[in-house]
C-alpha positions in Angstrom: 0.0 0.0 0.0 1.2 3.5 -0.7 1.1 6.3 1.9 1.2 9.9 0.8 1.3 13.5 2.2 2.3 16.9 0.8 5.3 18.6 2.3 6.2 22.3 2.4 9.5 23.6 0.8 10.8 24.4 4.3 10.2 20.9 5.6 11.4 19.4 2.4 15.0 20.7 3.0 15.1 18.8 6.4 13.5 15.7 4.8 16.0 15.4 2.0 19.0 16.1 4.3 17.9 13.2 6.5 17.7 10.7 3.6 20.5 12.0 1.3 22.7 9.0 1.9 20.2 6.7 0.3 19.2 8.9 -2.6 18.9 7.4 -6.1 18.9 9.1 -9.5 15.6 9.2 -11.4 15.1 10.1 -15.0 11.4 10.7 -14.5 10.9 14.5 -14.9 8.0 14.4 -12.5 10.3 13.3 -9.6 12.4 15.7 -7.5 14.0 13.0 -5.3 13.9 9.3 -4.8 15.3 7.4 -1.8 15.5 3.6 -1.4 16.6 0.9 1.0 15.7 -2.8 1.1 12.8 -2.0 3.4 11.2 1.1 1.9 11.2 3.6 -0.9 10.3 7.3 -0.9 9.4 9.4 -3.9 9.2 13.2 -3.8 7.3 14.6 -6.8 7.6 18.1 -8.2 4.3 18.9 -6.6 6.0 18.2 -3.2 3.8 15.2 -2.8 5.7 12.5 -0.9 4.9 8.8 -1.4 6.1 6.0 0.9 6.2 2.4 -0.2 7.7 -1.0 1.0 7.5 -3.1 4.1 8.6 -0.3 6.4 7.0 2.4 4.3 4.3 3.1 6.7 6.7 3.5 9.6 8.7 6.1 7.7 5.4 7.8 6.7 4.1 7.8 10.3 7.4 9.1 11.7 7.5 12.2 9.4 3.8 12.8 9.7 4.2 13.0 13.4 7.1 15.4 13.1 5.2 17.7 10.7 1.9 17.4 12.5 0.1 15.7 9.6 -2.9 13.5 10.3 -2.1 9.9 9.4 -3.9 7.0 7.9 -4.2 3.9 10.1 -2.4 0.7 9.1 -3.0 -2.7 10.7 0.2 -4.0 9.3 2.4 -1.4 10.9 5.5 -2.9 12.3 5.7 -2.5 16.1 8.1 0.1 17.5 10.3 -2.0 19.8 11.1 -0.5 23.2 13.8 -1.5 25.6 11.4 -3.7 27.7 12.2 -6.9 25.8 14.0 -10.2 26.2 17.4 -8.3 26.4 16.3 -5.9 29.1 17.6 -7.8 32.2 20.9 -8.8 30.5 24.4 -7.5 30.5 24.9 -6.5 26.9 27.7 -5.5 24.6 26.3 -3.4 21.8 28.1 -2.2 18.7 27.4 0.5 16.0 29.2 2.7 13.6 29.0 6.2 12.0 30.7 8.0 9.1 30.2 5.4 6.5 28.0 7.7 4.3 30.1 10.8 4.7 32.6 11.8 2.1 34.7 13.7 4.6 35.8 12.3 7.9 36.7 8.9 9.4 34.7 5.8 9.9 34.1 5.3 13.6 33.0 2.1 15.4 32.1 1.9 19.0 31.2 -1.1 21.3 29.6 -0.3 24.6 28.9 -2.5 27.7 25.6 -1.7 29.4 24.0 -3.5 32.3 20.6 -3.0 34.1 22.6 -1.1 36.8 23.2 1.6 34.1 19.6 2.2 33.3 18.9 4.8 36.0 21.8 6.9 34.7 20.9 6.4 31.0 17.3 7.4 31.8 18.5 10.8 32.9 20.0 11.3 29.4 16.9 10.3 27.5 18.9 7.8 25.3 17.2 7.3 22.0 17.9 6.9 18.3 21.1 8.8 17.7 19.9 9.8 14.2 17.2 11.9 15.8 19.5 13.7 18.2 21.2 16.9 16.8 24.9 17.4 16.9 24.8 19.9 19.8 22.9 17.3 22.0 25.3 14.5 20.9 28.3 16.5 22.2 26.6 17.0 25.6 25.3 13.4 26.0 28.5 11.8 24.5 30.7 13.6 27.1 28.5 12.3 29.9 28.4 8.7 28.5 32.2 8.3 28.1 32.6 9.2 31.8 30.2 6.6 33.0 29.9 3.7 30.5 32.6 1.2 29.5 33.3 1.3 25.8 35.9 0.8 23.1 36.2 3.2 20.2 38.0 2.8 16.9 38.5 5.8 14.6 39.6 4.7 11.1 41.3 7.8 9.6 40.9 8.6 6.0 44.4 7.6 5.0 44.0 4.1 6.3 40.5 3.8 4.9 41.8 4.8 1.5 44.7 2.3 1.8 42.2 -0.5 2.6 39.8 0.3 -0.3 42.8 0.4 -2.7 43.6 -3.1 -1.6 40.0 -4.3 -2.4 38.3 -3.9 0.9 34.6 -2.8 0.6 32.8 -0.8 3.2 31.2 -3.8 4.9 34.4 -5.7 5.2 36.0 -2.7 6.8 33.1 -2.4 9.2 33.3 -6.1 10.0 37.0 -5.8 11.0 36.4 -2.8 13.1 33.3 -4.2 14.9 35.1 -7.5 15.6 38.1 -5.7 17.1 36.0 -3.4 19.3 33.8 -6.3 20.5 36.8 -8.4 21.3 38.2 -5.7 23.5 35.0 -5.5 25.6 34.6 -9.3 25.7 38.1 -9.5 27.2 37.3 -6.7 29.7 33.8 -7.9 30.7 33.8 -11.7 30.7 30.4 -11.5 32.6 28.5 -10.2 29.5 25.4 -12.2 28.5 24.7 -11.0 25.0 26.3 -9.2 22.1 24.1 -7.1 19.8 25.4 -5.7 16.5 23.4 -3.3 14.4 23.0 -5.3 11.3 24.7 -3.9 8.1 25.1 -7.1 6.1 24.1 -10.8 6.4 25.5 -12.9 9.2 27.2 -15.2 6.7 28.9 -12.3 4.9 30.0 -10.8 8.2 31.9 -14.0 9.1 33.2 -14.5 5.6 34.8 -11.0 5.7 36.6 -12.1 8.9 38.0 -15.3 7.5 41.4 -16.0 9.1 40.8 -13.6 12.0 40.1 -14.4 15.7 36.4 -13.8 15.7 33.7 -13.4 18.4 30.8 -15.5 17.1 28.0 -15.4 19.6 26.4 -12.2 18.2 22.8 -11.3 17.6 22.6 -9.4 14.3 19.5 -7.1 14.6 18.0 -4.4 12.4 17.2 -1.1 14.2 19.2 -2.4 17.1 19.3 1.0 18.8 15.6 0.5 19.5 16.2 -2.9 21.0 18.9 -2.3 23.7 20.5 0.7 25.1 23.9 -0.7 24.7 23.6 -0.2 20.9 22.1 3.2 21.4 24.9 4.2 23.7 27.5 2.8 21.2 25.9 4.8 18.4 26.0 8.1 20.4 29.5 7.7 21.5 30.6 6.8 18.0 28.9 9.9 16.7 30.4 12.0 19.4 33.9 10.9 18.6 33.1 11.3 14.9 32.2 15.0 15.5 35.4 15.6 17.4 37.4 14.1 14.6 35.4 16.1 12.1 36.2 19.3 14.1 39.9 18.5 13.9 39.8 17.9 10.1 37.9 21.2 9.6 40.5 23.0 11.7 43.4 21.5 9.8 42.0 22.3 6.4 40.8 25.8 7.4 37.2 25.3 6.3 34.0 23.9 8.0 33.6 20.5 6.3 30.0 19.5 5.5 28.7 16.0 6.4 27.0 13.6 4.0 27.8 13.1 0.3 25.3 15.4 -1.5 25.7 18.5 -3.7 26.7 20.7 -0.8 29.7 18.4 -0.2 30.7 18.6 -3.9 30.7 22.4 -3.8 33.0 22.6 -0.7 35.2 19.8 -2.1 35.8 21.8 -5.3 36.8 24.8 -3.2 39.3 22.7 -1.3 40.7 21.2 -4.5 41.4 24.6 -5.9 43.0 25.7 -2.7 45.0 22.6 -1.7 45.0 20.3 -4.7 43.6 16.8 -5.1 46.3 15.2 -2.9 44.8 16.5 0.3 41.6 14.4 -0.1 43.5 11.3 0.8 43.8 12.7 4.3 40.4 14.2 4.7 38.0 12.2 2.6 37.0 8.8 1.3 38.4 8.9 -2.3 36.4 5.9 -3.5 33.2 8.0 -3.2 31.7 9.4 -6.4 32.2 12.9 -5.0 36.0 12.5 -5.7 35.3 11.4 -9.3 33.4 14.6 -9.8 36.2 16.7 -8.5 38.8 15.0 -10.8 36.6 15.7 -13.8 36.6 19.4 -13.3 
């Protein structure tokens, strides 16, 4: 079933920024933007009509309708929003998540965090939730508090190393698998009393372990989609990862002398062209992921 509402120009800017990492090209002249994942697709028409489709189409429709104050249609097949009161609630959990994989500039950051029921009172004071819905200012405040109270292990893969790995044939998911496995191992060694490991799923379980062939691998992992909504260990890991990503982004911006934009959209291309004119193409190996299409556009100019 399709779900549709009409969006204002002002709200559209926020909307397309949120989904820019999954935008697809469309040759249909009636379409402004098209976004797609395995679970849903969103089409924005020239009329500013927005259509949601797919297994999780209603959930995306409902989320934005609530944000914009639009009355929604009911849906009996709506997938339930999972809260933290589930089978993992009373367990000591290692959660792992990453950030920076869709950003042309900046590193890839992976964090694993160890959370027990004894941490819930503290976490409740921070209103831990989906990190994608927390703005950068709040992330900086919450992240600072989390790293002082929660046990975690962080890995920041700088651009030089990322570009070296991709030149050797590593794809993004293989890189993430290596980073997650390393971070998880560190917390397993530190907290042998853990009961579950939850990884925010980014590839199939079989591919994950194939990527790690020949490595010492932690295997007893629950691979879950939308894992931030299932246990606070993953939510905490996501927020700390983003917090450290922002700090690394600040340093890169300071070094290059320009505020670097996040994402991989047209605004990023515009700033990248300015940087190329000022510093040359060589600097991108240090500040960006040169296997992204953004870099190809720079080289063509």
